[in-house]
BADOKE-867062 format. One record per residue (C-alpha): y, z, x. Coordinates in steps of 0.5 Angstrom, whole numbers, padded with zeros to 4 digits. Example, Ala and Ser with C-alpha at 12.3 -4.5 7.8 and 13.67 -1.06 7.14 Angstrom:
2
<c2=-0009 c3=0016 c1=0025>
<c2=-0002 c3=0014 c1=0027>
END
This chain:
265
<c2=0000 c3=0000 c1=0000>
<c2=0005 c3=0002 c1=0006>
<c2=0003 c3=-0004 c1=0009>
<c2=0005 c3=-0009 c1=0002>
<c2=0012 c3=-0005 c1=0001>
<c2=0014 c3=-0006 c1=0009>
<c2=0012 c3=-0014 c1=0008>
<c2=0016 c3=-0015 c1=0001>
<c2=0022 c3=-0010 c1=0005>
<c2=0023 c3=-0016 c1=0009>
<c2=0023 c3=-0021 c1=0003>
<c2=0029 c3=-0025 c1=0004>
<c2=0032 c3=-0022 c1=0011>
<c2=0033 c3=-0024 c1=0017>
<c2=0027 c3=-0020 c1=0019>
<c2=0023 c3=-0024 c1=0015>
<c2=0026 c3=-0031 c1=0018>
<c2=0025 c3=-0028 c1=0025>
<c2=0018 c3=-0027 c1=0023>
<c2=0017 c3=-0034 c1=0021>
<c2=0019 c3=-0037 c1=0027>
<c2=0015 c3=-0032 c1=0031>
<c2=0009 c3=-0034 c1=0028>
<c2=0010 c3=-0041 c1=0029>
<c2=0010 c3=-0040 c1=0036>
<c2=0005 c3=-0036 c1=0036>
<c2=0000 c3=-0042 c1=0033>
<c2=0003 c3=-0047 c1=0038>
<c2=-0005 c3=-0046 c1=0041>
<c2=-0008 c3=-0048 c1=0034>
<c2=-0004 c3=-0053 c1=0032>
<c2=-0005 c3=-0057 c1=0039>
<c2=-0012 c3=-0056 c1=0038>
<c2=-0012 c3=-0059 c1=0031>
<c2=-0007 c3=-0064 c1=0030>
<c2=-0010 c3=-0068 c1=0025>
<c2=-0008 c3=-0062 c1=0020>
<c2=0000 c3=-0063 c1=0022>
<c2=0002 c3=-0064 c1=0014>
<c2=-0001 c3=-0057 c1=0013>
<c2=0003 c3=-0054 c1=0019>
<c2=0009 c3=-0057 c1=0016>
<c2=0008 c3=-0056 c1=0009>
<c2=0012 c3=-0050 c1=0008>
<c2=0018 c3=-0053 c1=0011>
<c2=0017 c3=-0059 c1=0006>
<c2=0017 c3=-0055 c1=0001>
<c2=0023 c3=-0051 c1=0003>
<c2=0027 c3=-0058 c1=0003>
<c2=0024 c3=-0060 c1=-0004>
<c2=0026 c3=-0054 c1=-0009>
<c2=0033 c3=-0055 c1=-0005>
<c2=0033 c3=-0062 c1=-0008>
<c2=0030 c3=-0059 c1=-0014>
<c2=0032 c3=-0053 c1=-0017>
<c2=0040 c3=-0053 c1=-0018>
<c2=0044 c3=-0048 c1=-0019>
<c2=0043 c3=-0046 c1=-0027>
<c2=0036 c3=-0048 c1=-0028>
<c2=0032 c3=-0042 c1=-0031>
<c2=0026 c3=-0042 c1=-0027>
<c2=0018 c3=-0039 c1=-0028>
<c2=0015 c3=-0036 c1=-0021>
<c2=0007 c3=-0035 c1=-0023>
<c2=0003 c3=-0031 c1=-0019>
<c2=0010 c3=-0028 c1=-0015>
<c2=0005 c3=-0024 c1=-0010>
<c2=0011 c3=-0020 c1=-0006>
<c2=0016 c3=-0025 c1=-0008>
<c2=0018 c3=-0030 c1=-0002>
<c2=0018 c3=-0036 c1=-0008>
<c2=0022 c3=-0032 c1=-0012>
<c2=0027 c3=-0030 c1=-0007>
<c2=0028 c3=-0037 c1=-0006>
<c2=0029 c3=-0038 c1=-0013>
<c2=0034 c3=-0034 c1=-0013>
<c2=0038 c3=-0036 c1=-0008>
<c2=0038 c3=-0044 c1=-0011>
<c2=0039 c3=-0041 c1=-0018>
<c2=0044 c3=-0035 c1=-0018>
<c2=0047 c3=-0037 c1=-0025>
<c2=0039 c3=-0038 c1=-0028>
<c2=0035 c3=-0034 c1=-0031>
<c2=0028 c3=-0032 c1=-0028>
<c2=0021 c3=-0030 c1=-0031>
<c2=0015 c3=-0027 c1=-0026>
<c2=0008 c3=-0026 c1=-0027>
<c2=0004 c3=-0020 c1=-0023>
<c2=-0002 c3=-0018 c1=-0026>
<c2=-0003 c3=-0012 c1=-0020>
<c2=0000 c3=-0007 c1=-0021>
<c2=0003 c3=-0005 c1=-0014>
<c2=0006 c3=-0011 c1=-0014>
<c2=0009 c3=-0011 c1=-0020>
<c2=0012 c3=-0004 c1=-0019>
<c2=0015 c3=-0007 c1=-0012>
<c2=0018 c3=-0014 c1=-0015>
<c2=0021 c3=-0009 c1=-0021>
<c2=0025 c3=-0005 c1=-0015>
<c2=0027 c3=-0011 c1=-0012>
<c2=0029 c3=-0016 c1=-0016>
<c2=0032 c3=-0012 c1=-0022>
<c2=0035 c3=-0018 c1=-0024>
<c2=0029 c3=-0021 c1=-0026>
<c2=0024 c3=-0021 c1=-0032>
<c2=0017 c3=-0019 c1=-0029>
<c2=0011 c3=-0019 c1=-0033>
<c2=0005 c3=-0015 c1=-0031>
<c2=-0001 c3=-0019 c1=-0032>
<c2=-0005 c3=-0025 c1=-0031>
<c2=-0004 c3=-0032 c1=-0034>
<c2=-0010 c3=-0036 c1=-0038>
<c2=-0011 c3=-0041 c1=-0043>
<c2=-0011 c3=-0035 c1=-0048>
<c2=-0010 c3=-0028 c1=-0048>
<c2=-0014 c3=-0022 c1=-0047>
<c2=-0016 c3=-0018 c1=-0042>
<c2=-0020 c3=-0020 c1=-0035>
<c2=-0023 c3=-0017 c1=-0029>
<c2=-0018 c3=-0017 c1=-0023>
<c2=-0020 c3=-0017 c1=-0016>
<c2=-0015 c3=-0014 c1=-0011>
<c2=-0017 c3=-0016 c1=-0004>
<c2=-0015 c3=-0011 c1=0000>
<c2=-0015 c3=-0015 c1=0007>
<c2=-0011 c3=-0021 c1=0005>
<c2=-0007 c3=-0019 c1=-0001>
<c2=-0005 c3=-0026 c1=-0003>
<c2=-0013 c3=-0028 c1=-0004>
<c2=-0013 c3=-0023 c1=-0010>
<c2=-0015 c3=-0027 c1=-0016>
<c2=-0019 c3=-0027 c1=-0024>
<c2=-0025 c3=-0029 c1=-0019>
<c2=-0028 c3=-0024 c1=-0014>
<c2=-0027 c3=-0028 c1=-0006>
<c2=-0033 c3=-0030 c1=-0003>
<c2=-0031 c3=-0027 c1=0004>
<c2=-0032 c3=-0020 c1=0006>
<c2=-0026 c3=-0017 c1=0005>
<c2=-0025 c3=-0010 c1=0001>
<c2=-0025 c3=-0012 c1=-0006>
<c2=-0022 c3=-0007 c1=-0011>
<c2=-0023 c3=-0010 c1=-0018>
<c2=-0019 c3=-0007 c1=-0024>
<c2=-0018 c3=-0010 c1=-0031>
<c2=-0011 c3=-0014 c1=-0032>
<c2=-0008 c3=-0016 c1=-0039>
<c2=-0008 c3=-0024 c1=-0040>
<c2=-0003 c3=-0027 c1=-0042>
<c2=-0001 c3=-0035 c1=-0044>
<c2=0005 c3=-0039 c1=-0042>
<c2=0007 c3=-0041 c1=-0048>
<c2=0007 c3=-0034 c1=-0052>
<c2=0010 c3=-0031 c1=-0046>
<c2=0016 c3=-0036 c1=-0046>
<c2=0017 c3=-0037 c1=-0053>
<c2=0023 c3=-0034 c1=-0054>
<c2=0027 c3=-0038 c1=-0048>
<c2=0031 c3=-0044 c1=-0049>
<c2=0031 c3=-0048 c1=-0043>
<c2=0025 c3=-0048 c1=-0037>
<c2=0027 c3=-0053 c1=-0032>
<c2=0022 c3=-0050 c1=-0027>
<c2=0016 c3=-0046 c1=-0026>
<c2=0011 c3=-0045 c1=-0020>
<c2=0004 c3=-0044 c1=-0020>
<c2=0000 c3=-0040 c1=-0015>
<c2=-0006 c3=-0035 c1=-0018>
<c2=-0012 c3=-0037 c1=-0013>
<c2=-0016 c3=-0042 c1=-0017>
<c2=-0013 c3=-0041 c1=-0025>
<c2=-0008 c3=-0046 c1=-0025>
<c2=-0012 c3=-0050 c1=-0030>
<c2=-0012 c3=-0044 c1=-0035>
<c2=-0006 c3=-0043 c1=-0033>
<c2=-0002 c3=-0049 c1=-0035>
<c2=-0007 c3=-0050 c1=-0042>
<c2=-0004 c3=-0044 c1=-0043>
<c2=0002 c3=-0047 c1=-0043>
<c2=0003 c3=-0054 c1=-0047>
<c2=0008 c3=-0051 c1=-0051>
<c2=0013 c3=-0051 c1=-0046>
<c2=0011 c3=-0057 c1=-0041>
<c2=0012 c3=-0061 c1=-0048>
<c2=0018 c3=-0058 c1=-0050>
<c2=0022 c3=-0058 c1=-0043>
<c2=0019 c3=-0063 c1=-0038>
<c2=0020 c3=-0057 c1=-0032>
<c2=0018 c3=-0059 c1=-0025>
<c2=0012 c3=-0055 c1=-0024>
<c2=0010 c3=-0053 c1=-0016>
<c2=0002 c3=-0051 c1=-0016>
<c2=-0003 c3=-0050 c1=-0011>
<c2=-0009 c3=-0053 c1=-0011>
<c2=-0016 c3=-0051 c1=-0007>
<c2=-0022 c3=-0055 c1=-0006>
<c2=-0027 c3=-0057 c1=-0011>
<c2=-0032 c3=-0051 c1=-0009>
<c2=-0026 c3=-0046 c1=-0010>
<c2=-0023 c3=-0049 c1=-0017>
<c2=-0031 c3=-0050 c1=-0019>
<c2=-0032 c3=-0042 c1=-0019>
<c2=-0027 c3=-0044 c1=-0026>
<c2=-0030 c3=-0049 c1=-0028>
<c2=-0027 c3=-0055 c1=-0027>
<c2=-0024 c3=-0059 c1=-0020>
<c2=-0019 c3=-0063 c1=-0018>
<c2=-0020 c3=-0069 c1=-0023>
<c2=-0019 c3=-0065 c1=-0028>
<c2=-0012 c3=-0063 c1=-0026>
<c2=-0009 c3=-0069 c1=-0025>
<c2=-0011 c3=-0071 c1=-0031>
<c2=-0008 c3=-0066 c1=-0035>
<c2=-0001 c3=-0069 c1=-0031>
<c2=-0003 c3=-0076 c1=-0032>
<c2=-0004 c3=-0075 c1=-0039>
<c2=0002 c3=-0070 c1=-0042>
<c2=0006 c3=-0076 c1=-0037>
<c2=0007 c3=-0073 c1=-0031>
<c2=0007 c3=-0076 c1=-0024>
<c2=0003 c3=-0073 c1=-0018>
<c2=0007 c3=-0072 c1=-0011>
<c2=0005 c3=-0069 c1=-0004>
<c2=0010 c3=-0065 c1=-0001>
<c2=0010 c3=-0070 c1=0005>
<c2=0010 c3=-0076 c1=0000>
<c2=0016 c3=-0072 c1=-0004>
<c2=0020 c3=-0071 c1=0002>
<c2=0019 c3=-0078 c1=0005>
<c2=0020 c3=-0082 c1=-0001>
<c2=0013 c3=-0085 c1=-0002>
<c2=0009 c3=-0087 c1=-0009>
<c2=0006 c3=-0082 c1=-0013>
<c2=-0001 c3=-0079 c1=-0011>
<c2=-0008 c3=-0083 c1=-0015>
<c2=-0013 c3=-0080 c1=-0018>
<c2=-0017 c3=-0082 c1=-0012>
<c2=-0011 c3=-0080 c1=-0006>
<c2=-0010 c3=-0073 c1=-0010>
<c2=-0018 c3=-0072 c1=-0010>
<c2=-0018 c3=-0075 c1=-0002>
<c2=-0012 c3=-0070 c1=0000>
<c2=-0017 c3=-0064 c1=-0003>
<c2=-0022 c3=-0066 c1=0003>
<c2=-0022 c3=-0065 c1=0011>
<c2=-0016 c3=-0066 c1=0014>
<c2=-0012 c3=-0063 c1=0008>
<c2=-0006 c3=-0066 c1=0006>
<c2=-0004 c3=-0059 c1=0003>
<c2=-0005 c3=-0054 c1=-0002>
<c2=0002 c3=-0054 c1=-0005>
<c2=0003 c3=-0060 c1=-0010>
<c2=0009 c3=-0063 c1=-0015>
<c2=0008 c3=-0065 c1=-0022>
<c2=0015 c3=-0069 c1=-0024>
<c2=0016 c3=-0072 c1=-0030>
<c2=0014 c3=-0079 c1=-0029>
<c2=0022 c3=-0081 c1=-0031>
<c2=0024 c3=-0077 c1=-0025>
<c2=0027 c3=-0081 c1=-0018>
<c2=0025 c3=-0079 c1=-0013>
<c2=0029 c3=-0081 c1=-0006>
<c2=0028 c3=-0081 c1=0001>
<c2=0030 c3=-0073 c1=0004>
<c2=0027 c3=-0074 c1=0011>
END
């Protein structure tokens, strides 16, 4: 708990930025051994660049799977005039988020296709990998019951949603299925994490189903590298291939079909 508290206290501070720089330097030998993963190494910086062009100062944003608030800090910085909502099922993290982001509505719940309850697996050693399925790695796990909500229910009283970030360790498609009304009504930009097929199969779906979900709702998908270089949207084949080694990244953008994409780099 103390380690988590310290990490969250450093979010959006000069110390955090120095830490990111030191981590980048320390990973130099790994990058040299695996140059084929260069797009993966650069994904974080490209994501920041993409968000700076997609989030306006008055945008209303939703952070699903807020963890310690790193993305929430970026959202609040880029959209200081917006109204923001964050979802985090882990009680300790939700308490810390409420303390640090007093101007953000924090919902202590996991997101799903239907409301209810479920077991949440809290990875003590690697909190960022906690979720609704037990991590397969050899970690120290605590499990407890959490509330499940749908985005459609929780956002029913909101007048506008411009941007949604979803990072829920494989539960992305169930979360999106619980947001049909939100997607249809507001057509927000969606930044979502997507793992490999073996990871997603634990939730009963594959990458192709996630791709089809967005296409059927008039969205186009971009990897971060494709977006910042102004390339064409992904096809089903390229999206599926991006989830195999060497990975092009684990975070993707879903943009409404009429969104104009310009080269940033």
